[in-house]
C-alpha positions in Angstrom: -1.4 -65.8 -69.1 0.7 -64.3 -66.7 2.3 -66.2 -63.6 0.9 -63.1 -61.3 -1.8 -63.7 -58.9 -5.3 -63.7 -60.4 -9.0 -63.3 -59.6 -11.1 -65.6 -62.0 -14.5 -65.1 -62.0 -17.3 -67.0 -64.3 -19.9 -64.7 -65.1 -23.8 -65.8 -66.0 -26.6 -63.8 -67.5 -28.0 -61.3 -65.2 -31.8 -61.2 -65.3 -32.1 -58.1 -62.9 -29.2 -55.8 -65.4 -31.9 -56.8 -68.4 -35.0 -56.0 -66.6 -33.5 -52.4 -65.7 -32.0 -51.9 -69.2 -35.8 -53.3 -70.5 -37.4 -50.5 -68.5 -34.8 -47.7 -69.2 -35.3 -48.2 -72.9 -39.0 -48.4 -72.7 -38.7 -45.3 -71.2 -36.8 -43.9 -73.4 -39.0 -44.9 -76.4 -41.8 -43.6 -74.5 -40.1 -40.2 -74.1 -39.2 -39.9 -77.8 -42.7 -40.8 -78.9 -44.2 -38.3 -76.7 -41.9 -35.4 -77.5 -40.9 -36.0 -81.1 -42.9 -36.4 -84.7 -42.7 -37.4 -88.1 -39.2 -38.6 -89.2 -37.6 -37.8 -86.1 -39.7 -40.3 -83.8 -39.3 -42.9 -86.0 -35.6 -42.6 -86.3 -34.9 -42.1 -82.8 -37.5 -45.1 -82.0 -35.2 -47.1 -84.2 -32.4 -46.3 -82.6 -33.3 -46.9 -78.9 -34.7 -50.3 -80.2 -31.4 -51.0 -81.7 -30.0 -50.3 -78.7 -31.8 -52.2 -76.3 -31.6 -55.4 -78.8 -27.8 -55.3 -78.7 -28.0 -54.4 -74.6 -30.0 -57.4 -73.8 -27.8 -59.5 -76.2 -24.7 -58.8 -74.5 -26.5 -59.0 -70.8 -28.1 -62.1 -71.6 -25.0 -63.5 -73.2 -26.7 -64.1 -76.3 -24.2 -61.6 -78.6 -21.0 -63.7 -79.7 -18.6 -61.2 -77.8 -20.8 -61.2 -74.6 -18.2 -62.1 -71.5 -18.7 -65.0 -69.8 -15.5 -65.5 -68.5 -13.1 -62.6 -66.3 -9.3 -62.8 -65.1 -7.8 -60.2 -63.3 -4.3 -59.9 -62.3 -2.4 -57.8 -59.7 -0.3 -56.0 -62.5 -3.3 -55.0 -63.9 -3.6 -56.8 -67.0 -6.9 -58.6 -67.8 -8.7 -60.7 -69.9 -12.3 -62.0 -70.8 -13.8 -65.1 -72.6 -16.1 -64.8 -74.9 -19.4 -67.1 -75.8 -17.1 -69.3 -78.2 -14.5 -69.8 -75.5 -11.8 -67.4 -76.8 -9.9 -65.3 -74.5 -9.3 -61.4 -75.2 -6.0 -60.1 -73.2 -6.8 -56.5 -72.0 -5.9 -54.2 -69.4 -7.9 -52.8 -66.4 -8.7 -49.2 -66.8 -8.2 -47.6 -63.6 -12.0 -45.4 -63.5 -13.8 -48.6 -62.5 -16.9 -48.1 -60.0 -17.3 -50.4 -57.2 -20.5 -50.5 -55.0 -22.5 -53.0 -53.0 -24.8 -53.3 -56.0 -22.9 -53.4 -59.1 -19.8 -52.8 -60.7 -18.5 -51.1 -63.8 -15.3 -52.3 -65.5 -13.6 -50.9 -68.3 -11.2 -52.7 -70.3 -8.8 -51.6 -72.9 -8.3 -54.6 -75.2 -5.2 -55.1 -76.9 -4.9 -54.3 -80.5 -7.5 -51.4 -79.9 -11.1 -50.6 -78.7 -12.6 -50.9 -75.1 -14.6 -53.5 -73.1 -17.3 -52.1 -70.7 -18.6 -54.5 -68.2 -21.7 -54.0 -65.7 -22.1 -56.4 -63.2 -25.0 -56.9 -60.8 -24.7 -59.4 -57.9 -27.0 -61.9 -59.7 -23.9 -61.6 -62.8 -21.8 -64.1 -60.6 -22.1 -66.4 -58.0 -22.2 -64.8 -54.6 -18.9 -65.3 -53.1 -17.0 -64.3 -56.7 -18.9 -61.1 -57.0 -18.0 -60.4 -53.5 -14.3 -61.1 -53.9 -14.4 -59.4 -57.3 -15.7 -56.0 -55.4 -13.2 -56.6 -52.7 -10.2 -56.9 -55.1 -11.0 -54.2 -57.1 -11.4 -52.0 -54.0 -8.1 -53.0 -52.4 -6.5 -52.4 -56.0 -7.8 -49.2 -56.4 -6.4 -48.1 -52.8 -2.9 -49.8 -53.3 -2.9 -48.1 -57.1 -3.9 -44.6 -55.6 -1.2 -44.5 -52.5 -4.0 -44.8 -50.0 -3.8 -47.4 -46.9 -5.7 -50.3 -48.1 -6.4 -51.1 -44.9 -8.9 -48.0 -44.5 -10.2 -48.9 -48.0 -13.4 -46.1 -48.5 -13.2 -44.8 -44.8 -12.1 -41.1 -45.9 
């Protein structure tokens, strides 16, 4: 861990995101059943079920690689903690998305690979979620050369 200023957020299972993912996968399954026949229907249906299971396991923090903690540093480095308590060093990607309702974070994991985090308001304590949104907006504006005091007013 570096000495740079950090933002630490403890993450929790998001029931709202799990519900949205369940609806999206159910609609994809219905679409596949209505538009395909035979083996393609079976293969696509199996793929949708497998995808849904993996997504729900990650969002509900049942997967061993599910993120349960996040630490972001001013220098762009980051780390996330999995269910076993192991920290994974990463770099915050510049293409994150921040809105009032949710945050999408991309992390380049040291040693290769990427970790994407989609966080809704119930993924963390309300104050932590607000601090994360403000921190990411501020960092994006500072990194882009825009005036951070006029964040998102353009």
